[in-house]
N, C-alpha and C positions, 0 to 999 in steps of 0.2 A: 191950568198951567202948573206943571210940576216943578217944584224947586228942589234941586239937589244941593245939599251943603257942599261947598267947595272941598275937593280932595277926598270925598267919601265914595268908596267903592261899594255900591249897593248890593252887588252880588256877593262880595266878601262878607258883608254884614248879614245877609240872608244865611250864608253858610255858618257864620258865627252863631246865629240864633238856633240853627238846627243842632249844632254841636252843643250849644248851651242847654237846649232842652234835654238832650241825652245825658249831659253831665248833671243837671239838676235832678233828673230821674234817678241816676245812680246815687247821688248824694242823699236823696230822700230814702231810698231803699237800703242803703248801706249804713247810714248814720256816721259815715266818715267825716273828717274835717274837709271843708271845701278845698283847701289848698292841696290836699292829697288827691282829690278828684281832678283838680286843674292839672297837676303834674301827670297824672295817669293819662288824661286826654291829650296833653302836649306830646306824650311819647307814643300813644297808641293810635291816635286819629291823624288824619291828613290835614293838619292845621295850617300848612303853608298857604293854602288857598282860602283860608278864612281870615277875618279881621281879628287877630289874636288879642289885641288890646280891648276891643269891644266884647269879645268872648269873656275875658277875665273880668271886665267891669260888670257884665251881666251876672256872672256867677257870684262874685264877691258882694255885689249889690243885693242880690236875692238873699244871700246868707245873712248879711248885716241887717236887713230890713224885713226878714221873714215874718215876724210877729205883726208888724205894721201892715204888710201886704195881705196877710191872712185876714186881719181885721177889716181892711178895705174891701176884700172879696166877699166876706161873710154875709153882708146884707143882701147880696144878689144871688146866693146859692140856696139850694133846697135841703142841704145837709151840712154837717160839720166839714170844714175844709179838709181835714185829715181823712174824711171818708170818701172824698172825690177820687176817681180813678187816678193813679199816680201820673200817667202821661198828661191827662187833662189838668191835674193840679200843678204840674211843672209848667205847662203852657200858661196857665192863669197867673202863676207867681211871676214868671218871666215877663209877661205882658203888663202885669200890674206894676212891676218895677219900672218898666219903660214909660208907662203912662205917668207914674208919680215922680220919677227922677230923671227922665231923659226928655225934657221938653223940646229938644232939638229934633226929635223923631215925631213926625205927624201921627196923630192918633189913628188915622185910617191905615197907615203903614203897620203900626203895632198890631191892630186887629187882624189885618190881612195876613201878616206873617204868622200870627198865632194860629189862625185857621189852617194855614198851609202846613205848618209843622204838625198840627193835631191830625189833619187828614193823612199825613205821611206815616205817623207813628202811633196814632191813637186808635180807639175803637171806631166801628163803622160810623156812628152818628155823634161821636165825641166833639167833632168840630162845630156842630150846631149848638151844643151846650156851651162850648167855649165862646162862640160868637154872641150868644144871648147874654151871657154874664159880662163879657167885655164891652158890649154896647152900653149896658147900664153903668158899668164902672167908668167908662170914658165920659159919659154924661156927668157923672159925679166928680171926677178928677179934672176933666178938661172941658167943662161945660161951655165956656166962652169960645174955645176953639171949635167945638162941635157945632155950636149954634151958628158960627160964622161960615161953616161949610155946609150947612143943611140945605 
């Protein structure tokens, strides 16, 4: 049985995650302040069909917690987080933020969305890498929830 939080447009959230992945990628590559990236995306991207509040929460959350997120990801990767492909790194940071700070989003949704955006924007097998890392990270951060759904 799927439970949708009241008032949440899941398609708009998916679009917000796609835009957020692109924005986090741009932030990582440019070194700009996140607010500048947010403003750029508000003007250049088709944001009216995305959940703009969720988009901004994701971006500012990743920026605010990036060191914590990288530390949570680190035990589950085979190299330094900064050496991971930029798209995969953006997807991992985005999903790590949701796993750690958005308990309202089921862990399976977080993982599935990260896989989908990585398939869309990443390298051929990048989604497999992201899936493996996030499965372990979800067990670490959301063990009780994961056990209950196993």
